[in-house]
C-alpha positions as semicolon CSV with decimal commas, in nm:
position;residue;x (nm);y (nm);z (nm)
1;X;-3,403;-1,722;-1,129
2;X;-3,106;-1,900;-1,026
3;X;-2,895;-1,694;-1,287
4;X;-3,011;-1,379;-1,138
5;X;-2,928;-1,483;-0,805
6;X;-2,581;-1,553;-0,908
7;X;-2,549;-1,210;-1,080
8;X;-2,642;-1,046;-0,749
9;X;-2,365;-1,242;-0,574
10;X;-2,112;-1,153;-0,829
11;X;-2,210;-0,770;-0,773
12;X;-2,185;-0,805;-0,411
13;X;-1,858;-1,008;-0,406
14;X;-1,606;-0,693;-0,458
15;X;-1,755;-0,530;-0,152
16;X;-1,643;-0,832;0,036
17;X;-1,324;-0,862;-0,108
18;X;-1,239;-0,502;-0,068
19;X;-1,499;-0,277;0,104
20;X;-1,318;0,061;0,139
21;X;-0,973;-0,059;0,015
22;X;-0,846;0,045;-0,320
23;X;-0,775;-0,231;-0,548
24;X;-0,485;-0,026;-0,740
25;X;-0,153;-0,052;-0,892
26;X;0,062;-0,246;-1,104
27;X;0,142;-0,169;-1,472
28;X;-0,199;-0,019;-1,558
29;X;-0,233;0,133;-1,213
30;X;-0,630;0,100;-1,233
31;X;-0,636;0,454;-1,114
32;X;-0,838;0,580;-1,423
33;X;-1,128;0,389;-1,287
34;X;-1,133;0,584;-0,968
35;X;-1,035;0,913;-1,115
36;X;-1,170;0,934;-1,487
37;X;-1,216;1,304;-1,502
38;X;-0,835;1,361;-1,394
39;X;-0,714;1,097;-1,668
40;X;-0,944;1,246;-1,946
41;X;-0,789;1,586;-1,881
42;X;-0,422;1,487;-1,817
43;X;-0,327;1,165;-2,017
44;X;-0,633;0,990;-2,188
45;X;-0,681;1,293;-2,478
46;X;-0,354;1,322;-2,622
47;X;-0,137;1,142;-2,885
48;X;0,178;1,169;-2,686
49;X;0,221;1,016;-2,337
50;X;0,478;1,082;-2,051
51;X;0,314;0,874;-1,799
52;X;0,565;0,739;-1,566
53;X;0,851;0,762;-1,822
54;X;0,976;0,916;-2,142
55;X;0,726;1,034;-2,378
56;X;0,600;0,797;-2,660
57;X;0,336;0,769;-2,915
58;X;0,140;0,576;-2,694
59;X;-0,209;0,729;-2,698
60;X;-0,470;0,606;-2,447
61;X;-0,779;0,688;-2,681
62;X;-0,891;0,327;-2,626
63;X;-0,967;0,431;-2,264
64;X;-1,160;0,731;-2,314
65;X;-1,525;0,590;-2,414
66;X;-1,512;0,361;-2,122
67;X;-1,407;0,674;-1,864
68;X;-1,678;0,909;-2,031
69;X;-1,901;0,630;-1,917
70;X;-1,802;0,644;-1,548
71;X;-1,687;1,007;-1,508
72;X;-2,047;1,094;-1,421
73;X;-2,013;0,881;-1,104
74;X;-1,695;1,059;-1,000
75;X;-1,851;1,428;-1,093
76;X;-2,149;1,350;-0,865
77;X;-1,921;1,248;-0,588
78;X;-1,967;0,890;-0,567
79;X;-1,704;0,742;-0,355
80;X;-1,398;0,585;-0,529
81;X;-1,431;0,255;-0,369
82;X;-1,789;0,222;-0,475
83;X;-1,703;0,284;-0,835
84;X;-1,438;0,027;-0,813
85;X;-1,645;-0,251;-0,646
86;X;-1,938;-0,181;-0,860
87;X;-1,728;-0,188;-1,212
88;X;-1,560;-0,545;-1,060
89;X;-1,896;-0,691;-0,970
90;X;-2,048;-0,564;-1,328
91;X;-1,746;-0,735;-1,510
92;X;-1,816;-1,069;-1,318
93;X;-2,196;-1,057;-1,316
94;X;-2,236;-0,944;-1,686
95;X;-1,971;-1,180;-1,825
96;X;-2,146;-1,466;-1,625
97;X;-2,503;-1,343;-1,738
98;X;-2,456;-1,261;-2,130
99;X;-2,226;-1,605;-2,167
100;X;-2,530;-1,772;-2,023
101;X;-2,780;-1,590;-2,255
102;X;-2,562;-1,657;-2,550
103;X;-2,541;-2,053;-2,454
104;X;-2,930;-2,049;-2,434
105;X;-2,951;-1,873;-2,776
106;X;-2,736;-2,131;-2,952
107;X;-2,870;-2,451;-2,780
108;X;-3,226;-2,358;-2,680
109;X;-3,395;-2,269;-2,352
110;X;-3,445;-2,672;-2,269
111;X;-3,086;-2,691;-2,189
112;X;-3,105;-2,427;-1,900
113;X;-2,902;-2,623;-1,643
114;X;-2,605;-2,717;-1,912
115;X;-2,589;-2,348;-1,980
116;X;-2,575;-2,224;-1,643
117;X;-2,317;-2,460;-1,557
118;X;-2,097;-2,362;-1,832
119;X;-2,120;-2,005;-1,766
120;X;-2,027;-2,064;-1,402
121;X;-1,739;-2,278;-1,522
122;X;-1,603;-1,994;-1,722
123;X;-1,674;-1,713;-1,458
124;X;-1,548;-1,897;-1,158
125;X;-1,244;-2,052;-1,331
126;X;-0,921;-2,035;-1,094
127;X;-0,740;-1,940;-1,424
128;X;-0,969;-1,622;-1,473
129;X;-0,923;-1,507;-1,129
130;X;-0,523;-1,562;-1,081
131;X;-0,405;-1,476;-1,439
132;X;-0,659;-1,188;-1,498
133;X;-0,863;-1,074;-1,213
134;X;-0,579;-1,036;-0,948
135;X;-0,348;-0,837;-1,164
136;X;-0,637;-0,664;-1,346
137;X;-0,459;-0,536;-1,670
138;X;-0,678;-0,402;-1,938
139;X;-0,744;-0,742;-2,110
140;X;-0,949;-0,824;-1,805
141;X;-1,279;-0,659;-1,960
142;X;-1,266;-0,946;-2,228
143;X;-1,423;-1,131;-1,949
144;X;-1,754;-0,909;-1,994
145;X;-1,670;-0,802;-2,357
146;X;-1,633;-1,154;-2,526
147;X;-1,999;-1,284;-2,356
148;X;-2,173;-0,973;-2,464
149;X;-2,038;-0,992;-2,799
150;X;-2,118;-1,345;-2,864
151;X;-2,475;-1,252;-2,741
152;X;-2,517;-0,962;-2,989
153;X;-2,349;-1,151;-3,265
154;X;-2,597;-1,430;-3,203
155;X;-2,902;-1,232;-3,299
156;X;-2,729;-1,111;-3,620
157;X;-2,596;-1,471;-3,727
158;X;-2,917;-1,670;-3,635
159;X;-3,186;-1,412;-3,680
160;X;-3,015;-1,183;-3,939
161;X;-3,126;-0,868;-3,709
162;X;-2,919;-0,607;-3,850
163;X;-2,985;-0,385;-3,559
164;X;-2,722;-0,605;-3,389
165;X;-2,440;-0,450;-3,591
166;X;-2,548;-0,103;-3,448
167;X;-2,500;-0,248;-3,072
168;X;-2,187;-0,444;-3,175
169;X;-2,057;-0,099;-3,299
170;X;-2,121;0,068;-2,974
171;X;-1,989;-0,221;-2,773
172;X;-1,651;-0,190;-2,981
173;X;-1,646;0,167;-2,901
174;X;-1,701;0,192;-2,535
175;X;-1,537;-0,101;-2,465
176;X;-1,233;-0,044;-2,690
177;X;-1,034;-0,071;-2,359
178;X;-1,085;-0,453;-2,417
179;X;-1,082;-0,478;-2,781
180;X;-0,746;-0,282;-2,803
181;X;-0,559;-0,556;-2,630
182;X;-0,421;-0,709;-2,946
183;X;-0,227;-1,011;-2,793
184;X;-0,520;-1,136;-2,581
185;X;-0,766;-1,081;-2,863
186;X;-0,542;-1,258;-3,115
187;X;-0,511;-1,520;-2,828
188;X;-0,899;-1,574;-2,876
189;X;-0,908;-1,578;-3,258
190;X;-0,627;-1,818;-3,326
191;X;-0,755;-2,137;-3,187
192;X;-1,115;-2,075;-3,311
193;X;-0,982;-2,061;-3,677
194;X;-0,993;-2,443;-3,683
195;X;-1,367;-2,439;-3,546
196;X;-1,456;-2,160;-3,818
197;X;-1,318;-2,383;-4,104
198;X;-1,632;-2,593;-4,035
199;X;-1,877;-2,340;-4,031
200;X;-2,127;-2,261;-4,326
201;X;-2,032;-2,027;-4,557
202;X;-2,280;-1,796;-4,494
203;X;-2,228;-1,817;-4,115
204;X;-1,877;-1,734;-4,165
205;X;-1,957;-1,416;-4,384
206;X;-2,166;-1,291;-4,121
207;X;-1,888;-1,355;-3,870
208;X;-1,640;-1,138;-4,072
209;X;-1,904;-0,836;-4,123
210;X;-1,915;-0,839;-3,746
211;X;-1,534;-0,840;-3,728
212;X;-1,523;-0,570;-3,998
213;X;-1,788;-0,362;-3,771
214;X;-1,563;-0,405;-3,451
215;X;-1,255;-0,300;-3,645
216;X;-1,445;0,003;-3,796
217;X;-1,573;0,112;-3,445
218;X;-1,212;0,137;-3,352
219;X;-1,104;0,405;-3,620
220;X;-1,123;0,670;-3,394
221;X;-0,776;0,539;-3,223
222;X;-0,666;0,349;-3,519
223;X;-0,633;0,635;-3,753
224;X;-0,353;0,804;-3,562
225;X;-0,182;0,464;-3,482
226;X;-0,148;0,422;-3,856
227;X;0,003;0,747;-3,911
228;X;0,263;0,688;-3,674
229;X;0,320;0,299;-3,713
230;X;0,636;0,380;-3,934
231;X;0,775;0,675;-3,756
232;X;1,050;0,511;-3,600
233;X;1,124;0,637;-3,233
234;X;0,833;0,707;-3,013
235;X;0,598;0,418;-3,135
236;X;0,521;0,206;-2,830
237;X;0,473;-0,124;-3,032
238;X;0,807;-0,102;-3,156
239;X;0,918;-0,308;-2,874
240;X;0,726;-0,623;-3,041
241;X;1,005;-0,597;-3,327
242;X;1,313;-0,500;-3,139
243;X;1,588;-0,776;-3,109
244;X;1,583;-0,714;-2,727
245;X;1,235;-0,863;-2,731
246;X;1,313;-1,136;-2,976
247;X;1,617;-1,217;-2,767
248;X;1,430;-1,262;-2,457
249;X;1,138;-1,492;-2,615
250;X;1,319;-1,822;-2,546
251;X;1,469;-1,737;-2,197
252;X;1,108;-1,593;-2,082
253;X;0,930;-1,902;-2,216
254;X;1,196;-2,137;-2,072
255;X;1,139;-1,953;-1,721
256;X;0,778;-1,947;-1,716
257;X;0,700;-2,276;-1,840
258;X;0,932;-2,475;-1,643
259;X;0,730;-2,736;-1,418
260;X;0,410;-2,669;-1,630
261;X;0,190;-3,001;-1,610
262;X;-0,097;-3,060;-1,862
263;X;-0,313;-3,189;-1,589
264;X;-0,346;-2,848;-1,416
265;X;-0,531;-2,658;-1,679
266;X;-0,733;-2,971;-1,777
267;X;-0,851;-2,936;-1,417
268;X;-0,947;-2,584;-1,501
269;X;-0,677;-2,498;-1,276
270;X;-0,382;-2,233;-1,271
271;X;-0,038;-2,357;-1,367
272;X;0,115;-2,472;-1,004
273;X;0,480;-2,471;-1,164
274;X;0,492;-2,110;-1,277
275;X;0,414;-1,985;-0,913
276;X;0,616;-2,255;-0,721
277;X;0,946;-2,155;-0,954
278;X;0,905;-1,800;-0,845
279;X;0,815;-1,842;-0,492
280;X;0,481;-1,647;-0,554
281;X;0,281;-1,637;-0,240
282;X;-0,020;-1,781;-0,468
283;X;0,176;-2,128;-0,409
284;X;0,021;-2,144;-0,073
285;X;-0,318;-2,149;-0,175
286;X;-0,250;-2,467;-0,383
287;X;-0,027;-2,613;-0,109
288;X;-0,294;-2,564;0,157
289;X;-0,623;-2,639;-0,038
290;X;-0,601;-2,755;-0,417
291;X;-0,371;-3,039;-0,342
292;X;-0,671;-3,210;-0,138
293;X;-0,960;-3,095;-0,386
294;X;-0,775;-3,175;-0,706
295;X;-0,954;-3,486;-0,785
296;X;-1,300;-3,371;-0,762
297;X;-1,224;-3,188;-1,096
298;X;-1,134;-3,493;-1,302
299;X;-1,511;-3,486;-1,405
300;X;-1,401;-3,150;-1,636
301;X;-1,185;-3,343;-1,894
302;X;-1,332;-3,678;-1,867
303;X;-1,666;-3,554;-1,994
304;X;-1,526;-3,430;-2,333
305;X;-1,308;-3,722;-2,381
306;X;-1,597;-4,000;-2,321
307;X;-1,785;-3,805;-2,559
308;X;-1,551;-3,871;-2,840
309;X;-1,596;-4,236;-2,809
310;X;-1,962;-4,202;-2,920
311;X;-1,903;-4,116;-3,282
312;X;-2,215;-4,284;-3,407
313;X;-2,434;-4,103;-3,148
314;X;-2,321;-3,762;-3,229
315;X;-2,515;-3,606;-3,521
316;X;-2,271;-3,319;-3,613
317;X;-1,958;-3,523;-3,526
318;X;-1,711;-3,325;-3,741
319;X;-1,836;-2,979;-3,583
320;X;-1,774;-3,142;-3,217
321;X;-1,432;-3,271;-3,365
322;X;-1,344;-2,928;-3,497
323;X;-1,431;-2,753;-3,133
324;X;-1,231;-3,053;-2,978
325;X;-0,933;-2,952;-3,191
326;X;-0,945;-2,580;-3,119
327;X;-0,943;-2,692;-2,729
328;X;-0,640;-2,919;-2,794
329;X;-0,474;-2,613;-2,977
330;X;-0,530;-2,362;-2,699
331;X;-0,418;-2,617;-2,453
332;X;-0,093;-2,639;-2,650
333;X;-0,064;-2,265;-2,643
334;X;-0,149;-2,195;-2,298
335;X;0,081;-2,487;-2,140
336;X;0,369;-2,441;-2,403
337;X;0,585;-2,717;-2,245
338;X;0,389;-3,039;-2,368
339;X;0,622;-3,314;-2,464
340;X;0,801;-3,269;-2,805
341;X;0,541;-3,021;-2,899
342;X;0,759;-2,768;-2,677
343;X;1,016;-2,737;-2,970
344;X;0,728;-2,626;-3,208
345;X;0,638;-2,357;-2,952
346;X;0,980;-2,247;-2,955
347;X;1,007;-2,254;-3,315
348;X;0,711;-2,016;-3,325
349;X;0,941;-1,763;-3,160
350;X;1,110;-1,726;-3,524
351;X;0,768;-1,550;-3,635
352;X;0,834;-1,189;-3,544
353;X;0,481;-1,095;-3,404
354;X;0,458;-1,403;-3,214
355;X;0,716;-1,277;-2,968
356;X;0,404;-1,095;-2,801
357;X;0,306;-1,443;-2,663
358;X;0,627;-1,503;-2,465
359;X;0,424;-1,468;-2,146
360;X;0,180;-1,720;-2,297
361;X;0,015;-1,820;-1,973
362;X;-0,146;-1,473;-1,959
363;X;-0,220;-1,399;-2,309
364;X;-0,406;-1,734;-2,374
365;X;-0,570;-1,759;-2,029
366;X;-0,937;-1,609;-2,103
367;X;-0,935;-1,787;-2,459
368;X;-0,860;-2,113;-2,297
369;X;-1,121;-2,106;-2,015
370;X;-1,376;-1,962;-2,288
371;X;-1,328;-2,258;-2,520
372;X;-1,339;-2,499;-2,231
373;X;-1,631;-2,384;-2,118
374;X;-1,793;-2,414;-2,489
375;X;-1,654;-2,772;-2,472
376;X;-1,843;-2,868;-2,148
377;X;-2,154;-2,717;-2,283
378;X;-2,143;-2,918;-2,611
379;X;-2,037;-3,247;-2,424
380;X;-2,308;-3,203;-2,172
381;X;-2,573;-3,156;-2,442
382;X;-2,423;-3,468;-2,619
383;X;-2,430;-3,670;-2,301
384;X;-2,802;-3,581;-2,217
385;X;-2,903;-3,685;-2,573
386;X;-2,726;-4,008;-2,513
387;X;-2,832;-4,069;-2,189
388;X;-3,211;-4,013;-2,264
389;X;-3,320;-4,329;-2,057
390;X;-3,052;-4,271;-1,802
391;X;-3,148;-3,963;-1,604
392;X;-3,003;-4,080;-1,291
393;X;-2,654;-4,103;-1,422
394;X;-2,704;-3,792;-1,597
395;X;-2,806;-3,613;-1,253
396;X;-2,474;-3,728;-1,095
397;X;-2,270;-3,601;-1,358
398;X;-2,461;-3,260;-1,323
399;X;-2,410;-3,267;-0,956
400;X;-2,059;-3,361;-0,994
401;X;-1,985;-3,060;-1,220
402;X;-2,158;-2,815;-0,981
403;X;-1,976;-2,963;-0,668
404;X;-1,641;-2,948;-0,886
405;X;-1,708;-2,594;-0,975
406;X;-1,795;-2,459;-0,649
407;X;-1,501;-2,650;-0,464
408;X;-1,250;-2,480;-0,721
409;X;-1,411;-2,147;-0,625
410;X;-1,409;-2,149;-0,255
411;X;-1,065;-1,983;-0,218
412;X;-1,199;-1,728;-0,471
413;X;-1,501;-1,627;-0,292
414;X;-1,278;-1,569;0,024
415;X;-1,043;-1,254;0,033
416;X;-0,726;-1,450;0,082
417;X;-0,638;-1,438;-0,300
418;X;-0,649;-1,091;-0,336
419;X;-0,528;-1,001;-0,005
420;X;-0,189;-1,197;-0,039
421;X;0,137;-1,023;0,056
422;X;0,344;-0,857;-0,231
423;X;0,558;-1,095;-0,406
424;X;0,900;-1,146;-0,226
425;X;0,784;-0,948;0,089
426;X;0,632;-1,125;0,421
427;X;0,404;-0,829;0,540
428;X;0,325;-0,575;0,249
429;X;-0,001;-0,515;0,174
430;X;-0,122;-0,358;-0,143
431;X;-0,481;-0,289;-0,117
432;X;-0,484;0,079;-0,002
433;X;-0,665;0,411;0,036
434;X;-0,499;0,722;-0,110
435;X;-0,439;0,945;0,213
436;X;-0,521;1,301;0,225
437;X;-0,138;1,367;0,293
438;X;-0,076;1,245;-0,072
439;X;-0,334;1,462;-0,196
440;X;-0,210;1,737;-0,024
441;X;0,138;1,697;-0,139
442;X;0,060;1,660;-0,509
443;X;-0,136;1,979;-0,491
444;X;0,180;2,172;-0,342
445;X;0,395;1,994;-0,617
446;X;0,173;2,152;-0,895
447;X;0,176;2,478;-0,691
448;X;0,563;2,549;-0,636
449;X;0,723;2,333;-0,906
450;X;0,826;2,456;-1,259
451;X;0,586;2,298;-1,496
452;X;0,871;2,246;-1,747
453;X;1,096;2,048;-1,490
454;X;1,086;1,677;-1,455
455;X;1,093;1,477;-1,151
456;X;1,290;1,179;-1,029
457;X;1,154;0,902;-0,778
458;X;1,375;0,793;-0,518
459;X;1,464;0,550;-0,419
460;X;1,539;0,438;-0,765
461;X;1,389;0,083;-0,828
462;X;1,396;-0,154;-1,117
463;X;1,061;-0,115;-1,249
464;X;0,866;0,216;-1,354
465;X;0,674;0,220;-1,022
466;X;0,607;0,484;-0,776
467;X;0,441;0,461;-0,436
468;X;0,198;0,590;-0,216
469;X;0,211;0,483;0,174
470;X;-0,133;0,435;0,373
471;X;-0,151;0,539;0,731
472;X;-0,017;0,181;0,795
473;X;0,353;0,174;0,699
474;X;0,310;-0,193;0,559
475;X;0,024;-0,103;0,310
476;X;0,151;0,069;-0,011
477;X;0,063;0,133;-0,362
478;X;0,317;0,014;-0,599
479;X;0,248;0,075;-0,985
480;X;0,312;0,329;-1,244
481;X;0,365;0,666;-1,120
482;X;0,045;0,879;-1,067
483;X;0,225;1,188;-1,017
484;X;0,143;1,339;-1,367
485;X;-0,236;1,229;-1,301
486;X;-0,237;1,446;-0,970
487;X;0,023;1,710;-1,037
488;X;0,058;1,736;-1,420
489;X;0,431;1,721;-1,367
490;X;0,613;1,426;-1,556
491;X;0,857;1,210;-1,375
492;X;1,081;0,930;-1,396
493;X;1,008;0,657;-1,167
494;X;1,266;0,368;-1,205
495;X;1,487;0,195;-1,476
496;X;1,241;0,154;-1,748
497;X;1,154;0,523;-1,708
498;X;1,505;0,627;-1,841
499;X;1,514;0,386;-2,154
500;X;1,848;0,420;-2,333
501;X;2,031;0,592;-2,032
502;X;1,933;0,353;-1,768
503;X;2,236;0,148;-1,791
504;X;2,468;0,442;-1,785
505;X;2,262;0,576;-1,500
506;X;2,320;0,280;-1,281
507;X;2,658;0,239;-1,385
508;X;2,747;0,603;-1,263
509;X;2,530;0,549;-0,939
510;X;2,745;0,235;-0,858
511;X;3,064;0,429;-0,920
512;X;2,918;0,734;-0,722
513;X;3,010;0,924;-1,014
514;X;2,775;1,228;-0,936
515;X;2,892;1,473;-1,193
516;X;2,770;1,214;-1,441
517;X;2,461;1,153;-1,276
518;X;2,372;1,520;-1,262
519;X;2,459;1,523;-1,610
520;X;2,228;1,235;-1,736
521;X;1,932;1,377;-1,520
522;X;1,975;1,744;-1,668
523;X;1,978;1,580;-2,030
524;X;1,617;1,475;-1,915
525;X;1,526;1,817;-1,775
526;X;1,509;1,663;-1,424
527;X;1,479;1,955;-1,163
528;X;1,346;1,794;-0,875
529;X;1,343;1,468;-0,673
530;X;1,043;1,323;-0,485
531;X;1,177;1,099;-0,180
532;X;1,002;0,827;0,025
533;X;1,196;0,835;0,359
534;X;0,968;0,607;0,541
535;X;0,945;0,288;0,324
536;X;0,964;-0,027;0,519
537;X;1,259;-0,261;0,502
538;X;1,062;-0,559;0,383
539;X;0,947;-0,350;0,099
540;X;1,289;-0,226;0,008
541;X;1,415;-0,589;-0,003
542;X;1,147;-0,702;-0,250
543;X;1,188;-0,770;-0,608
544;X;1,125;-0,386;-0,713
545;X;1,471;-0,289;-0,602
546;X;1,814;-0,380;-0,677
547;X;2,003;-0,396;-0,319
548;X;2,333;-0,278;-0,486
549;X;2,188;0,013;-0,614
550;X;1,978;0,087;-0,332
551;X;2,304;0,090;-0,097
552;X;2,459;0,376;-0,299
553;X;2,120;0,584;-0,226
554;X;2,265;0,680;0,079
555;X;2,359;1,027;0,279
556;X;2,661;1,095;0,057
557;X;2,449;1,035;-0,257
558;X;2,197;1,292;-0,150
559;X;2,459;1,523;-0,041
560;X;2,593;1,529;-0,379
561;X;2,287;1,554;-0,586
562;X;2,041;1,762;-0,371
563;X;2,069;2,131;-0,347
564;X;1,776;2,193;-0,073
565;X;1,426;2,052;0,041
566;X;1,134;2,229;-0,098
567;X;0,819;2,045;0,064
568;X;0,772;1,801;0,329
569;X;0,433;1,614;0,364
570;X;0,238;1,653;0,678
571;X;0,331;1,284;0,820
572;X;0,671;1,310;0,657
573;X;0,610;1,013;0,414
574;X;0,696;1,211;0,127
575;X;0,971;1,509;0,035
576;X;1,016;1,717;-0,274
577;X;1,370;1,784;-0,294
578;X;1,567;2,053;-0,550
579;X;1,833;1,865;-0,768
580;X;2,186;2,034;-0,751
581;X;2,297;2,204;-1,053
582;X;2,000;2,179;-1,233
583;X;1,982;2,436;-1,549
584;X;1,791;2,273;-1,839
585;X;1,428;2,272;-1,915
586;X;1,210;2,034;-2,138
587;X;1,299;2,286;-2,447
588;X;1,635;2,479;-2,456
589;X;1,802;2,683;-2,667
590;X;2,165;2,779;-2,739
591;X;2,094;3,150;-2,802
592;X;2,178;3,366;-2,526
593;X;1,841;3,541;-2,544
594;X;1,552;3,473;-2,321
595;X;1,319;3,163;-2,381
596;X;0,973;3,169;-2,247
597;X;0,793;2,803;-2,234
598;X;0,426;2,746;-2,230
599;X;0,338;2,350;-2,198
600;X;-0,029;2,397;-2,287
601;X;-0,068;2,026;-2,329
602;X;0,149;1,700;-2,362
603;X;0,131;1,754;-2,750
604;X;0,165;2,124;-2,778
605;X;0,428;2,346;-2,642
606;X;0,418;2,746;-2,700
607;X;0,795;2,872;-2,743
608;X;0,869;3,246;-2,740
609;X;1,219;3,323;-2,851
610;X;1,360;3,675;-2,776
611;X;1,678;3,813;-2,953
612;X;1,735;3,539;-3,166
613;X;2,040;3,571;-3,424
614;X;2,259;3,382;-3,636
615;X;2,214;2,977;-3,653
616;X;2,095;2,845;-3,305
617;X;2,005;2,497;-3,176
618;X;1,657;2,427;-3,027
619;X;1,637;2,085;-2,820
620;X;1,325;1,919;-2,685
621;X;1,430;1,667;-2,445
622;X;1,163;1,393;-2,525
623;X;1,194;1,093;-2,723
624;X;1,272;1,142;-3,090
625;X;0,976;1,130;-3,340
626;X;0,974;1,293;-3,666
627;X;0,587;1,390;-3,594
628;X;0,722;1,677;-3,378
629;X;0,648;1,966;-3,596
630;X;0,790;2,292;-3,529
631;X;0,524;2,565;-3,630
632;X;0,596;2,941;-3,726
633;X;0,243;3,071;-3,743
634;X;0,088;2,723;-3,813
635;X;0,339;2,658;-4,097
636;X;0,596;2,382;-4,073
637;X;0,956;2,521;-4,037
638;X;1,317;2,378;-4,002
639;X;1,182;2,015;-4,066
640;X;1,475;1,915;-4,246
641;X;1,707;1,982;-3,955
642;X;1,526;1,771;-3,716
643;X;1,791;1,545;-3,558
644;X;1,868;1,313;-3,293
645;X;2,001;1,461;-2,962
646;X;2,180;1,308;-2,688
647;X;2,077;0,954;-2,850
648;X;1,725;1,020;-2,755
649;X;1,571;1,354;-2,794
650;X;1,490;1,605;-3,043
651;X;1,701;1,880;-3,183
652;X;1,635;2,148;-3,457
653;X;1,874;2,389;-3,614
654;X;1,708;2,754;-3,633
655;X;1,862;2,996;-3,890
656;X;1,720;3,332;-3,836
657;X;1,815;3,468;-4,185
658;X;1,600;3,179;-4,335
659;X;1,299;3,318;-4,137
660;X;1,349;3,685;-4,256
661;X;1,398;3,578;-4,631
662;X;1,081;3,349;-4,646
663;X;0,829;3,466;-4,419
664;X;0,639;3,786;-4,370
665;X;0,775;4,056;-4,103
666;X;0,431;4,017;-3,928
667;X;0,531;3,654;-3,829
668;X;0,822;3,801;-3,635
669;X;0,961;4,100;-3,465
670;X;1,297;4,235;-3,573
671;X;1,502;4,416;-3,303
672;X;1,761;4,711;-3,394
673;X;2,052;4,477;-3,362
674;X;1,916;4,256;-3,631
675;X;1,801;4,008;-3,401
676;X;1,434;3,879;-3,388
677;X;1,172;3,789;-3,125
678;X;0,955;3,476;-3,282
679;X;0,671;3,276;-3,136
680;X;0,695;2,904;-3,231
681;X;0,483;2,608;-3,170
682;X;0,607;2,238;-3,096
683;X;0,308;2,033;-3,218
684;X;0,266;1,639;-3,225
685;X;0,095;1,611;-3,554
686;X;-0,074;1,255;-3,495
687;X;-0,301;1,439;-3,242
688;X;-0,476;1,600;-3,546
689;X;-0,548;1,252;-3,697
690;X;-0,710;1,141;-3,365
691;X;-1,007;1,413;-3,491
692;X;-0,993;1,262;-3,833
693;X;-1,074;0,923;-3,640
694;X;-1,350;1,066;-3,465
695;X;-1,491;1,183;-3,759
696;X;-1,482;0,874;-3,936
697;X;-1,644;0,684;-3,639
698;X;-1,915;0,947;-3,618
699;X;-2,010;0,913;-3,979
700;X;-2,023;0,536;-3,955
701;X;-2,247;0,573;-3,643
702;X;-2,475;0,797;-3,854
703;X;-2,495;0,542;-4,132
704;X;-2,563;0,240;-3,904
705;X;-2,862;0,462;-3,730
706;X;-2,996;0,540;-4,071
707;X;-2,981;0,160;-4,151
708;X;-3,172;0,075;-3,819
709;X;-3,434;0,333;-3,902
710;X;-3,475;0,220;-4,249
711;X;-3,492;-0,181;-4,105
712;X;-3,771;-0,039;-3,850
713;X;-3,946;0,148;-4,118
714;X;-3,981;-0,157;-4,351
715;X;-4,087;-0,395;-4,077
716;X;-4,375;-0,152;-3,960
717;X;-4,492;-0,128;-4,328
718;X;-4,476;-0,497;-4,382
719;X;-4,670;-0,549;-4,045
720;X;-4,955;-0,291;-4,208
């Protein structure tokens, strides 16, 4: 009964935090929760994405199953804020409930209080709220995914229920949004390897079968991923292996670990040093609250350490020791700067894949709190066994834990944490509503702009963010640009959008070399500018902008690069401008004949070339990838001439004589002067592999359904 009460509280909590405000922005924008139908149509269904920057083989397939679950809410007109609040409430409620049920499954219903406490310890951890829920990136769904996975797995491991594999498969598919986040998933697995060593062989094999089932459930997105893994350019994960990321491992670890104290995570609290060093407003919560309540949390780590002393009273001491060893390992990975062990962490940076953990405080956060909750549970069970005759002492321990958990959670229950001003500002709020002015402006962009011309967002910032201004000028959405989501137009929204040309662009901006600026923008097929004239000074002085670059974006700058104003929004917060001397499109040809381009989707362009003669160049101004195939009547052509253009884009050499000699005449039209009219298609091949992955996942589902029906049939026969 108490567990259900907490579930209701967790469901209601987001309505108290946000009510009708939208908790959106940041690197993952969180817009897909609110506009799943638009996301499926414009972004999520394709192997090539241009979301807020140059294109990359960074498919968003892992979001699709989740979006199909919530799309009906939008379809039937349920307000966005209700969808948002229900999803966040479900995340907390189900995360708590299924962890609680899992704990009861492994220790028995007699330990109800212990299971309840340990589950609350996990869900109400300040580490979970500050490191995960406040930023709300894709991995936040592990808070729900892992407890439910553990609960379902317990039926398979402990009771040999094969039907559980079917539910695990479904979980893997529909919550691939969580399982797809490799660094966070590895952050869960690595510390548990120590614990797995001490498990019985049969249990270990069952766990392997569960992991294989989960992996198999991801084939709908893994198949295209594997095909493009070694394509070179355009592969999103290449950043893990680049020298740039390797070189920043040590400086990043040094910066974010400075001031770390091992005592903070032991008290189930966030790392004060990280926020203090960077002047993050979260520091205020520590200064004004946790500095005065910190001693109540001593019970968290005292309890497990005391249990270690009772070696003779613990039946399976080796198992407890292995769990404790896993906890120490994750503590080390979560803190990094622990005495002489810090050098070991830095040494790990020589391992190529380990550079993904340079922001260790984020990647290991969920794993740390989860393993800590396991340790708390096991310790309580042991203490209860040891203190069979000392019920009063045990009740004091239970009360102390409850009290410490709720004292820690008080700032989390209030709205303060999620209403703090934007970092480096004093007044800028980030929880917004999307105004009708912005929606109307996006609709006009879609109506009045060329779909093959890209858009530059100004003022130019140092991230890849765009903005939405609410009616209150100090309330601003800042996150990955939603322009493509709402208008189906590609845009560049800051430093990281321009990739290799960003340094040159900024240098030319500072030098006021406008001819070079226009040349760079033309090379990226930029035709338009969206300008935000009403951004407040407090926002413009934030970490999102470089003051020296901002200073150069003045009237002189606009006079030299802008041709005319096309559209201004109703309240003047958004202006669409035409770039001066803009003459290139996404696809261009050196031929003097006409080119008609139809972008049917992010992965397919239909190109009609008229009066093509001789040998001509055909350039595609998007990130180079050898998987972009040029097709003539669905047959690949000129693949051997595919080459790099402008140090980032795709170029091909088209030979008219080659077409005439090697293809039937009904593939093209020959003109009296010997030139030809021909229809070509540019297609990103991994898109077809997505359908192969869907087929494999579908067949797997049918096999599992057959096994489930067979098991049900055998059980029924045995009962007879």
